Structure formats: structure tokens, C-alpha cells
C-alpha positions in Angstrom: -31.0 -14.0 31.2 -27.9 -11.8 30.6 -25.7 -14.8 29.9 -28.1 -16.1 27.2 -27.7 -13.0 25.1 -24.4 -13.9 23.3 -25.7 -17.3 22.5 -28.8 -15.8 21.0 -26.5 -13.6 18.8 -24.5 -16.6 17.9 -27.4 -18.8 16.8 -29.2 -16.1 14.9 -26.2 -15.1 12.8 -24.6 -18.3 11.8 -26.7 -21.4 12.5 -26.3 -22.9 9.0 -22.6 -22.2 8.6 -21.6 -23.2 12.2 -24.2 -25.4 14.0 -22.2 -25.4 17.2 -22.7 -23.6 20.5 -19.1 -23.1 21.5 -16.7 -20.6 19.9 -13.4 -21.6 18.3 -11.7 -18.4 19.5 -12.5 -15.9 22.2 -10.6 -12.8 23.1 -11.5 -11.3 26.6 -10.6 -8.5 28.9 -9.5 -6.1 26.2 -10.2 -2.7 24.8 -11.6 -3.7 21.4 -12.3 -0.9 18.9 -15.0 -2.1 16.6 -14.9 0.8 14.0 -18.7 0.8 14.4 -19.8 4.2 15.7 -23.0 2.7 17.1 -20.9 0.5 19.4 -17.3 1.6 19.2 -15.8 -0.2 22.3 -16.3 -3.7 23.7 -14.3 -6.0 26.0 -14.6 -9.3 24.3 -15.2 -11.0 21.0 -16.0 -14.6 19.9 -15.3 -16.3 16.6 -16.5 -19.5 14.9 -14.5 -20.5 11.9 -13.8 -17.4 9.8 -16.6 -15.2 11.2 -17.1 -13.1 14.3 -20.2 -14.3 16.0 -20.5 -12.1 19.2 -19.0 -9.0 20.8 -19.7 -7.6 24.2 -18.6 -7.7 27.8 -16.2 -10.5 29.0 -18.8 -11.9 31.3 -21.3 -12.2 28.4 -18.8 -13.7 25.9 -17.1 -16.2 28.3 -20.1 -18.7 28.4 -19.3 -19.4 24.7 -16.1 -21.1 25.8 -16.1 -24.9 25.2 -13.5 -27.7 25.6 -11.8 -26.8 22.3 -12.0 -23.0 22.5 -8.8 -21.1 22.3 -9.1 -18.2 24.7 -6.8 -15.1 24.5 -6.7 -13.0 27.7 -5.9 -9.6 26.3 -5.2 -8.1 29.8 -6.3 -4.7 28.7 -4.6 -4.6 25.3 -6.1 -2.6 22.4 -7.6 -4.7 19.6 -8.4 -3.2 16.2 -9.7 -4.7 12.9 -7.0 -6.3 10.8 -5.2 -3.6 8.8 -6.1 -3.4 5.1 -3.3 -1.9 3.1 -5.0 -0.3 0.1 -1.9 -0.1 -2.1 1.0 -2.5 -2.2 3.3 -4.2 -4.7 3.3 -7.6 -3.0 5.7 -9.6 -5.2 8.4 -6.9 -5.4 8.0 -6.3 -1.7 8.7 -9.9 -1.0 11.6 -10.0 -3.4 13.2 -6.9 -1.9 13.2 -8.6 1.6 16.0 -10.8 0.2 17.8 -8.1 -1.9 20.4 -5.4 -1.2 19.0 -2.9 1.4 19.7 0.7 0.4 16.8 2.6 1.9 18.8 3.9 4.9 22.2 4.3 3.2 23.2 7.7 4.3 25.8 8.6 1.7 27.2 7.7 -1.7 30.0 5.8 0.1 27.6 3.7 2.1 25.5 3.1 -1.0 28.5 1.8 -2.9 29.8 -0.3 0.0 26.5 -2.1 0.5 26.3 -2.9 -3.2 29.9 -4.1 -3.2 29.2 -6.4 -0.2 26.0 -7.8 -1.7 27.7 -8.4 -5.1 30.5 -10.2 -3.5 28.1 -13.0 -2.3 26.0 -13.0 -5.4 26.7 -15.6 -8.2 28.3 -14.1 -11.3 25.8 -13.1 -13.9 22.8 -12.8 -11.5 20.9 -9.6 -11.6 21.0 -7.4 -8.5 17.8 -5.5 -8.2 15.6 -3.8 -5.6 17.4 -1.6 -3.1 15.0 1.3 -2.6 17.7 3.9 -2.3 17.1 7.6 -1.4 19.6 10.1 -2.5 17.8 12.8 -0.5 19.5 11.3 2.6 22.9 12.2 1.2 24.9 15.4 1.4 25.0 16.6 -1.3 21.7 15.1 -2.5 22.8 14.2 -6.0 21.8 11.3 -8.1 24.2 8.2 -8.1 25.8 7.2 -11.3 27.0 3.9 -12.8 30.6 5.1 -12.3 30.0 4.9 -8.6 29.4 1.1 -8.7 30.9 -0.2 -12.0 34.2 -1.2 -10.5 32.6 -3.2 -7.6 30.0 -5.0 -9.9 32.0 -6.1 -12.9 30.3 -9.5 -13.0 26.7 -8.7 -12.3 24.1 -6.5 -14.0 22.8 -4.0 -11.4 19.5 -2.3 -11.6 18.5 -0.8 -8.3 15.5 1.5 -7.9 14.9 4.6 -6.0 12.4 4.0 -3.2 9.5 5.6 -5.2 10.0 3.1 -8.1 10.1 5.8 -10.8 13.8 6.0 -11.2 16.5 3.4 -11.3 20.3 3.2 -11.4 21.8 0.7 -13.9 25.4 -0.2 -14.0 27.3 -0.4 -17.3 26.7 -4.2 -17.6 22.9 -3.6 -17.3 22.9 -0.7 -19.8 24.8 -2.9 -22.3 22.4 -5.7 -22.0 19.5 -3.3 -22.5 21.2 -1.7 -25.5 21.1 1.8 -24.0 23.9 4.0 -25.4 24.4 7.7 -26.0 22.5 7.5 -29.2 19.4 6.0 -27.6 16.6 8.5 -27.6 14.4 9.3 -24.6 11.2 7.3 -24.9 7.8 9.1 -24.6 7.1 9.5 -20.9 10.7 8.7 -19.8 14.2 10.2 -19.4 17.7 8.8 -19.9 19.8 11.0 -17.7 23.1 12.0 -19.4 26.3 13.5 -18.4 27.9 16.6 -19.9 29.3 14.4 -22.8 25.9 13.0 -23.6 26.6 9.6 -22.2 24.0 7.8 -20.0 24.8 8.2 -16.3 22.9 5.0 -15.5 19.9 6.9 -14.1 16.7 6.0 -16.0 13.3 7.6 -15.2 9.8 6.1 -15.7 9.3 4.9 -19.3 13.1 4.8 -19.9 13.3 2.0 -17.4 11.3 -0.3 -19.7 14.3 -1.2 -21.8 16.1 -2.7 -18.8 12.9 -4.3 -17.4 12.5 -6.2 -20.7 15.9 -8.0 -20.4 15.7 -8.9 -16.7 14.7 -12.6 -16.5 11.2 -13.2 -15.2 11.1 -14.9 -11.8 10.3 -18.6 -11.9 7.1 -19.8 -10.4 8.9 -21.2 -7.3 10.6 -17.8 -6.9 7.3 -16.0 -7.0 5.8 -18.4 -4.4 8.9 -17.9 -2.1 8.6 -14.1 -2.4 4.9 -14.1 -1.7 5.4 -16.3 1.4 8.0 -13.8 2.7 5.6 -11.0 2.0 2.8 -12.7 3.9 5.0 -13.3 6.9 6.0 -9.6 6.8 2.3 -8.6 6.6 1.3 -10.8 9.5 4.1 -9.3 11.7 2.5 -5.8 11.0 -1.1 -6.7 11.6 -2.0 -6.6 7.9 -4.7 -9.0 7.0 -5.8 -7.6 3.6 -3.8 -6.1 0.7 -4.7 -4.5 -2.5 -2.0 -5.6 -4.9 -1.5 -3.0 -7.6 0.8 -5.1 -9.8 -0.6 -8.6 -9.8 0.6 -9.9 -13.1 -0.9 -13.2 -14.4 2.0 -15.3 -13.0 1.5 -13.6 -9.6 -2.2 -14.3 -9.8 -1.5 -17.9 -10.6 0.7 -18.1 -7.5 -2.0 -16.6 -5.4 -4.4 -19.2 -6.6 -2.0 -22.0 -5.8 -1.5 -20.6 -2.3 -5.2 -20.3 -1.8 -5.8 -23.9 -3.0 -3.2 -25.1 -0.5 -4.7 -23.1 2.3 -1.4 -21.1 2.6 -2.7 -17.7 1.7 -2.7 -15.8 5.0 -3.7 -12.4 3.7 -6.8 -11.3 1.7 -5.8 -10.1 -1.8 -7.6 -7.8 -4.2 -5.4 -8.2 -7.3 -5.2 -5.3 -9.7 -4.2 -5.7 -13.4 -2.8 -3.0 -15.7 -5.5 -0.6 -17.0 -4.5 -1.2 -20.6 -5.3 -4.9 -20.3 -9.0 -4.3 -19.5 -10.1 -6.4 -22.5 -8.4 -9.4 -21.0 -10.8 -9.3 -18.1 -13.8 -8.0 -20.0 -13.6 -10.7 -22.7 -14.4 -13.4 -20.1 -17.1 -11.4 -18.3 -15.1 -10.5 -15.2 -16.4 -7.4 -13.4 -15.2 -5.6 -10.2 -15.0 -7.9 -7.2 -14.9 -11.3 -9.0 -13.7 -14.0 -6.6 -14.2 -14.7 -3.0 -13.4 -13.2 0.4 -9.7 -14.2 0.2 -8.8 -13.6 -3.4 -10.5 -11.5 -6.0 -9.9 -9.5 -9.1 -11.7 -6.9 -11.2 -9.6 -3.8 -10.4 -7.4 -2.0 -13.0 -4.4 0.3 -12.2 -3.1 3.0 -14.6 -0.5 5.7 -14.4 -0.9 9.4 -15.1 2.6 10.6 -14.1 5.7 9.7 -12.2 7.0 10.8 -8.7 8.0 13.9 -6.9 11.4 12.5 -5.9 12.2 11.7 -9.5 10.9 15.1 -10.7 8.5 13.2 -13.0 5.3 14.0 -11.2 3.2 16.1 -13.5 2.5 19.7 -12.4 1.0 22.9 -13.9 4.1 24.9 -13.0 7.8 24.0 -13.2 9.7 22.5 -10.2 11.2 25.1 -7.9 14.6 23.3 -8.0 14.3 22.1 -11.6 12.8 25.0 -13.5 13.3 23.4 -16.9 10.6 20.8 -16.2 7.1 20.5 -14.9 7.3 16.7 -14.8 6.2 14.1 -17.3 2.9 12.6 -18.2 3.1 8.8 -18.2 3.3 7.1 -21.5 -0.3 5.9 -20.8 -1.2 9.6 -21.1 0.4 10.1 -24.5 -1.9 11.2 -26.0 -4.3 11.9 -23.2 -7.1 10.5 -25.3 -5.5 7.1 -24.9 -6.0 7.3 -21.1 -9.5 8.7 -21.4 -10.5 5.8 -23.7 -9.1 3.1 -21.5 -11.0 4.5 -18.5 -14.2 4.9 -20.4 -14.0 1.3 -21.8 -13.0 -0.3 -18.5 -15.9 1.5 -16.8 -18.3 0.3 -19.5 -17.1 -3.3 -18.8 -18.0 -2.9 -15.1 -14.4 -2.9 -13.9 -13.0 -0.7 -11.1 -10.4 1.9 -12.2 -7.6 3.3 -10.1 -5.1 5.8 -11.5 -1.8 6.8 -10.0 -1.6 10.6 -9.9 1.0 12.6 -7.9 1.3 16.1 -9.4 -1.6 18.6 -9.4 -1.9 18.6 -13.1 -2.1 14.8 -13.2 -4.8 14.8 -10.5 -6.8 17.5 -12.3 -6.6 15.6 -15.6 -7.8 12.3 -14.1 -10.6 13.9 -12.1 -11.8 15.5 -15.4 -11.7 12.2 -17.2 -13.7 10.6 -14.3 -16.2 13.4 -14.5 -16.7 12.8 -18.2 -17.3 9.1 -17.7 -19.8 9.7 -15.0 -21.6 12.3 -17.1 -21.8 9.9 -20.1 -22.3 6.6 -18.4 -24.6 7.7 -15.6 -24.4 7.3 -11.8 -23.6 3.9 -10.4 -21.5 2.5 -7.5 -18.2 2.4 -9.5 -15.8 3.7 -6.8 -13.2 5.4 -9.0 -9.9 5.8 -7.2 -6.9 8.0 -7.4 -3.8 6.4 -6.1 -1.6 8.8 -4.0 -3.5 12.1 -4.7 -0.3 13.7 -3.2 -0.4 17.3 -4.4 -3.7 19.0 -5.0 -4.8 22.5 -5.6 -7.7 23.7 -3.4 -10.1 23.6 -6.4 -9.6 19.8 -6.8 -10.0 18.8 -3.2 -13.8 19.2 -3.3 -14.0 17.2 -6.6 -13.1 14.0 -4.7 -16.3 14.3 -2.7 -18.4 15.6 -5.5 -17.4 12.8 -7.9 -17.2 10.1 -5.1 -13.6 9.4 -6.0 -11.7 7.6 -3.3 -8.4 9.2 -2.3 -6.1 6.1 -1.9 -3.2 7.7 0.0 0.0 6.6 1.8 0.6 8.7 4.9 4.2 7.5 5.5 5.2 9.3 2.3 4.3 12.6 4.0 6.9 12.2 6.7 9.4 10.9 4.2 8.9 13.5 1.4 8.4 16.2 4.0 12.2 16.2 4.5 12.8 17.8 1.1 9.5 18.5 -0.7 9.6 22.2 0.0 12.6 22.7 -2.2 10.9 20.9 -5.0 7.6 22.8 -4.9 8.3 26.1 -3.1 6.5 27.5 0.0 3.0 28.1 -1.6 2.4 25.0 -3.7 3.7 22.7 -1.1 0.7 23.5 1.1 -1.3 21.2 -1.1 0.7 18.2 -0.2 -1.0 15.1 1.5 -4.0 17.1 2.5 -5.6 14.5 4.7 -7.5 17.0 6.8 -8.9 18.9 3.9 -10.1 15.8 2.1 -11.8 14.4 5.2 -13.4 17.8 5.9 -14.7 17.9 2.4 -16.5 14.6 2.9 -14.1 12.5 0.7 -13.3 8.9 1.6 -9.7 8.1 2.5 -8.2 4.7 2.0 -4.8 4.3 3.5 -2.0 2.1 2.4 1.8 2.0 2.2 2.9 1.6 -1.4 5.2 -1.2 -0.1 8.1 -1.6 -0.9 8.2 2.1 -1.7 7.5 2.6 2.0 7.4 0.0 4.8 4.2 -2.0 5.0 3.7 -0.8 8.6 0.2 0.7 9.3 1.3 1.8 12.8 3.9 4.1 11.2 1.3 5.2 8.7 -1.0 6.2 11.5 1.9 7.9 13.3 2.6 9.8 10.1 -1.0 11.0 9.6 -1.4 12.0 13.2 1.9 13.8 13.8 3.3 14.6 10.3 6.7 14.6 12.1 9.3 14.1 9.4 11.7 11.2 9.5 14.7 13.5 9.9 13.4 14.9 13.2 13.5 18.4 12.0 9.7 19.0 12.1 8.6 17.5 15.4 5.4 19.6 15.4 4.5 18.4 11.9 5.1 19.3 8.3 2.1 21.3 7.2 0.5 20.6 10.6 -2.9 21.9 9.7 -3.4 18.7 7.7 -3.0 16.3 10.7 -5.9 14.0 11.5 -6.8 12.0 14.6 -5.6 8.5 15.4 -9.2 7.2 15.1 -9.6 8.9 11.6 -6.3 7.4 10.4 -7.3 4.0 11.8 -10.6 4.2 10.0 -8.8 4.9 6.8 -6.7 1.8 7.3 -9.7 -0.4 8.0 -13.2 0.7 6.9 -11.8 3.2 4.3 -9.7 0.6 2.6 -12.5 -2.0 2.8 -14.8 0.5 1.1 -12.2 1.1 -1.6 -12.4 -2.6 -2.5 -16.3 -3.0 -2.2 -15.7 -5.0 1.0 -17.2 -2.8 3.7 -20.1 -5.3 4.3 -17.7 -8.2 5.2 -14.6 -6.6 6.8 -13.1 -3.4 8.1 -15.0 -3.5 11.4 -15.4 -5.9 14.2 -19.1 -6.9 14.2 -21.0 -10.2 14.3 -21.2 -11.7 10.9 -18.0 -10.1 9.6 -14.7 -11.8 8.9 -12.5 -12.6 11.9 -9.5 -10.4 11.0 -8.0 -8.6 14.0 -4.7 -7.1 15.3 -3.8 -7.0 18.9 -1.5 -4.0 19.8 1.0 -3.5 22.6 -0.5 -0.2 23.6 -3.6 1.9 23.1 -3.0 3.7 19.8 -6.1 5.8 20.4 -5.2 7.3 23.7 -1.4 7.5 24.0 0.5 10.7 23.1 0.8 10.9 19.3 4.6 10.8 19.4 4.5 7.4 21.1 2.4 5.8 18.4 5.5 4.8 16.4 6.6 2.6 19.3 3.4 0.5 19.3 3.9 -3.1 18.2 1.6 -5.7 16.8 1.4 -8.5 19.4 -0.9 -10.8 17.5 -2.5 -11.0 14.1 -5.7 -13.1 13.5 -6.6 -13.9 10.0 -9.8 -15.7 9.0 -10.3 -16.7 12.7 -6.7 -18.2 12.9 -3.7 -16.8 14.7 -1.1 -16.2 12.1 1.3 -14.2 14.2 1.9 -14.2 18.0 4.8 -12.2 19.2 4.8 -13.4 22.8 2.6 -16.5 22.7 -0.2 -14.3 23.9 -2.7 -16.9 22.5 -1.5 -19.6 24.8 -2.5 -17.8 28.1 -5.3 -19.3 30.2 -8.4 -17.1 30.8 -8.3 -17.7 34.5 
């Protein structure tokens, strides 16, 4: 009777969708973490089509094997639900894979040399963008200027961004094309950094970047498709089966639809539109979650402030190392009533709202706006989100739970910013940075992501960051603000069930249970039991999306079960 049990599960869950007795895919002899507290560990799993149909012991699942079944012998490897990155910029991430790489440039000289080399092989007149540079790696940690690169880029406009995306360096060619001169005023919500003579240095912050953005040619449809395909390949290599794209413009959404129609979309996408465009969705009756299990829309993304690294995150008190500023409210917040109205109207339309907030004042302001909407519109399952929620006062931590606001956070930022954040915020205020532990203990929901390409789309490193908080420079091996560490299981939950909840998908994905979507990641080591410092060395061996193997590092899926 024991061997009939899995078949019973199979037939009772999906007889209409899959009238067959044999599984298409079986994984056996593993350590499978289901994310279901009622049955957290199993040895084997069976899938038919895009669904999981049975889980259990290897001896119970094996009878579902038929002549056409692909069997993966895990040989004790750890399996987890496919990672769900709750915050990415998928097009720019794919584009950056083929652009100049500046993230790990360790000095001004290396920064200049890499741009020079890339420009030498770039056709004249073509824009050089991307880069993701980080001046905090340099000694001294000063901002680059156009003078640093002008003489090695005379034939190309250069517009390379700091890794947080809230500050860019433009060379003189790019500034000229954008019409930015010493007489150009700072726009609301932005800063044109100037030298002692008043001339632009080339550094543009937040809204000041818009002038250059407007003159950069839009990518063609074919270029968007190419970048998205590169991004999907990168996602599969890191076990990511779902992304929540925070900058899915209409041309990107069109490309997603084309890839879906051609059965080439190998990642599930929840595509967010700008908050200010809520009428575009509302006017045709679209509400949160419109679409299918692979591609959907109905989420809106807004901005309350900038970033810590660019000193544009919005705080109550001035920066410790820049006492003349407390940061900048984003142009969407000028005046604040503009932001409040957009949130209110989007919520009335049944759309999901997610707001970028980094500084404590930005978080406090958005939480207050959310509270007003809830009070006036009444309780419902709206799942307001704050993207990043990086720096919080103690008084705001409990509001996430009280208001049922999802903290959509990127743990990799903690071990990156932790190298230098103390000098920005001072010893007291910095204690409120990336408070994973405090938020979880308060009862809030964490949804983890990467903010790719601001940080690598690498959930393993994200889990390592949340568990160890060991900064990238190696100077804090015991953890930056160690009291905010969480466990590997808690971090893994935030990258799976937490992110699924953040997109209204917890009933169809995020855990490995019969009836749910067959999205899985096979790991090289047991991320739940190895010493925390070893987590960063774990690799994704296989990624399964929609019941299909989309990445197989060592042809694991070709092994015989015998």
C-alpha cells in the first residue's frame, strides 16, 4: 500500500490537467527544503508539466517513473524553491552585462583605464553607459570628474552610473549633448555637482540625471530582446526563477510578451510601472496581479528619495560627513501632496503600490501616507511595500507589522554599504541600518531581492549577507551591526515565500508542495547547515523553471537513478 500513496496524490491533484500516471521529472535522494513548516524536509519530488505533483521519500516517489521520465539523482544535494528576486531592473541588468565593468575598479586610475579600453573598441559616437562604479573603494574616496576621462573618450558620450543608480558621471561630450552648463540650475530633487569655479564636474545626482537620460537613444526592440535574454541566462545560473522588475517600461513589457509567446521566457516576471502612470493601467481596468503565472502586471513603483552613497537619501538629521545636507526628497515628493495623491488614487484603482525609501525621514513619510490610505479606504489585502527600507528609527519598525507593509529589502547592500556607512550616519543612527532581525521579530514580512544591477542578482550572496553581515572589505568578519543577523532559513524564506507573498503569489509558488509550480534550485552544498562563512561558496548546480531544466552546471540531470 505504501507505494500507492504518491500515485493517489498525483491523481487527486491534477487529473484534469495531466491525465497521466508517470511523472515528466523526478528528483530523488536529496535533501529538499519545502518551505512548508508542516513538512519541511523530503527526499524526492515529482513533477508533471509545470506543476509539482508529489513529494516524499525516494522509495515512494520512484514508482512514478515511466519510460519518458527524466530522473535527477541528487546524491544528497540540497534543493530549495526557485529564488524569487523581489527587486530587479532586468533590462538595465542585461544591458550592463555587455557594458564597461567598473564595480570592482579599485582606484581612479583603474576606473579611467577601464573606460579608456572600452572606448577604444566602441564605435565613434556610440554612448557608453552602465558601469556601476563605486568610489568608496578608492583611496581617497572622492567622486570622479569628467576631467578624469575626457581625454580618453573624445569620440563617445560617456554616462556611467554609480552602483546605486542615483548618481552618474557624464563626460563633456555627454554634458554638451544634454545642454548642461554652468548656468543650468539644479532641478527639484536633483543636484548638478560643481567645482570651485561653478562648472559642472560631470557628477549628476537623482533628478539632475534626467537631462542626460532624455538624449540617450532608446534601445531598439531587438536590443531589448537581446538584453533580456542575457538577463534570463544570468538569472538561471543563479537559481532565480522569478523576478519583480521595478522598471518595466512599455517597450520592455512588449518584449516580455514576445518572449512569452515564443516560449522563450525562462523566468516569471511581475512587471512594475512608474507610480505616476497609474491612470494608464486603471483606464483599461487592470488591477494588481493581472496576467498569468509567468507574466503579470498591476504593480506601481515610486520614489521617495535617493541613496545613501550619493548622500541623497532623505533623513531627519544631516549627514555626519556632509553636514550641509540631510538628503533630498525625490521629485515625486515635491510637493509631498503629489506623492500622497498618487498613492491614494492608485490604491483606489486596486493597484499595488511599492515606494523606494532609503532614509529614515523617507520611510516615516511613506508609512504615514500608507496609514492615511488605510484609514480612509478601509482594510483590504493591498500589500503595500517599501522598497529598501534601509534606515529606520525604532519607532518605525513596528509600523511595518501594524500596517501590514512589506519590507522589500536587499541584504547584499548591507555588506556593501557597511564598509563606509558609519561615516555617513555616525555611531548612533547607523544602528538602524538594514534591521532584518528587528523587523522579523516585530512580525513584519521580509521580501528579499538584489536591486540588480545595483548589486549582483545572486541570492546565495544575499543569504550570506543576511546571515553573517560580514562586510565585503573583510574588516568586519563578525558582522556589521551583528545583532541584526538572521538565520539561513529565515533568509531563504525571505527569498522564496516572502517574495511570493509580496507579489500575491504565495498560493502558487515559493514552496515545494503538490499543486505548486515546479520551480527549484539545486545547490552544491547544504546552505542550511554549513558554517555561515561558507555560504558564499555555495553554487547553484541546477535550475528548474516551470518543470524544465534551464541551467545544469555539471549535467546533473543526465544521471541515471540506478
